[in-house]
N, C-alpha and C positions, 0 to 999 in steps of 0.2 A: 817813302820806301828806302831802306838801306841796301836790302838784298832784293833782287827780283823775284816776285811769286810770293814774298813772305813779309809779314808786318814785323818790325823789330821789337825786341824785349817782351813785354807783356800787354802789349796792344792788341786790342781785339776789334772785331767790326760786325754788325748786325746788317746783313743785306736786305733790304726792303724792296729793291727794284732793279731792273736791268734794263738798259736802253740800247737800241742800235740806231747810229746816226750815219746816213749815208750822204755822200756829196760826190757828184760827178759833174765835171764841167766840160763842156765840147760842143761843137757845131754839128749842125745836121742832127742825125737821129742817133748818133751814138751815145750821149748822156741818156736819153730816154730809154734805149735799149738796155743800157745797164741798170738802171733802176727797176725794169721790168724783171730781167734775168735775177736780179737779187731777191726779188719778191718770191720768186719760184725756187731758187738754188741755195740760197744762204740759211744755214742752220747754226745756232749759238748753244754752247754748253757752259754753265759755270761749274768748274771742277774744284773740289777741295780734297786734298790727300789724293787718293786713287778713286774717288767717287764722284760721279756728276751728280750735283744737288739739284740742278735745273737744265733742261733741254728744251729747245724750241725753234720753229722756224724763225728767221730774222724778222719778218714782218709782224709777229707776235709781240715784238718788243719795240713799240714806236718810240721815236726819239724825244718827243714831248717839247720840241723846240726846233729852231732853224729857220730858214727862210719861209715865209708865208706871204702871199699876195697874189696879184694878177699881173702878167706879162702879156701884152697883145701879141707879142712876137711867138710865143709858145707856152706851154704848160709850166707852171712851177710845180717841181716833183720833190716830194720828202717822204720819209718813212713815218707815216701818220700825220695828224693835226699839229701844228706848231703850238701847242698849248700845254703848260705844267700839268694840267688835269688828265691829259692824253697819254698817260704812260702805264705800262704795266706794273701794277703793285702786286707783290705775292700775296697769296692768301695767308701764309705763315711766314714770318721772317726767318731768314737763314743764318744762323749764328757762325761766325768764323772765329774759332778759338785762337788763343795766342800761339804763336810760332807755328801755325798750321800753314803749310805751301797752298796755293791756290793759282788757278789761271782760268781765262776764258778761251775755250777752243771754238774756233769757227771752221765750218765745213761747208765746201761748195759742192753740190751734187749735179753734174752735168744732166741736162734732159734732151734726149734724142740728139738733134744736130746742133744745139745751141749750148755754148760753154761760156759762161762769164769768165772762169778762170784762166782758160787759154786763149778765147778770142778777144778778151779786152783786158783783163787785168795784168796779164804777163806779156803783154805786147809793148814794144817801145813806141814812143811817139811818132818816130818816122814811119812805121808801120801802120799805124792807125792815126792819122793826122786830125781826125774828128774828135779825139779825145785828149784834152789837155791836162785834165787833173783827176784823179781817182782817190777817193778816201771812204774807209769802212771803219767806225769806231765803234767799240762797245764800252758803255759806262756803266758801273755798278754804283748804284746809289744806296746809302745807309747811314747808320750811326757809328762813328768811329770813338773807341775809348782808348785811353792811354793810361800807364801807370804813373802815379804821382812822383814828381821829381823835387 
């Protein structure tokens, strides 16, 4: 992409799937708490132009990859099963026309006294030493076309 949020020239894209990858690393219960809060509080929307084309809770879009296995020291937590077959495929492809702006909007809704946003994501490591790394990625899968050069 040459410009943020827009494919260059006459390139287009057909969106077939959207994935949400979560990765939290830290000691004690900090990372496990963040996975649980993401399950309840994270919502994603694919927006083209000024209209949302798809919206859902983050857990509805499993990552389809990542770490998988068994750790005797604790659970291995991911968003869904780490398998390419375990992704959300759209029932109907979403075409992204040439020169159309797009973005993915993520929203975190606080639930009662628990806030992923303020209690974990926006705190410095010195305030919450149990959480060393935080990462939330949204991947748009599909077919990319370009103009012939």
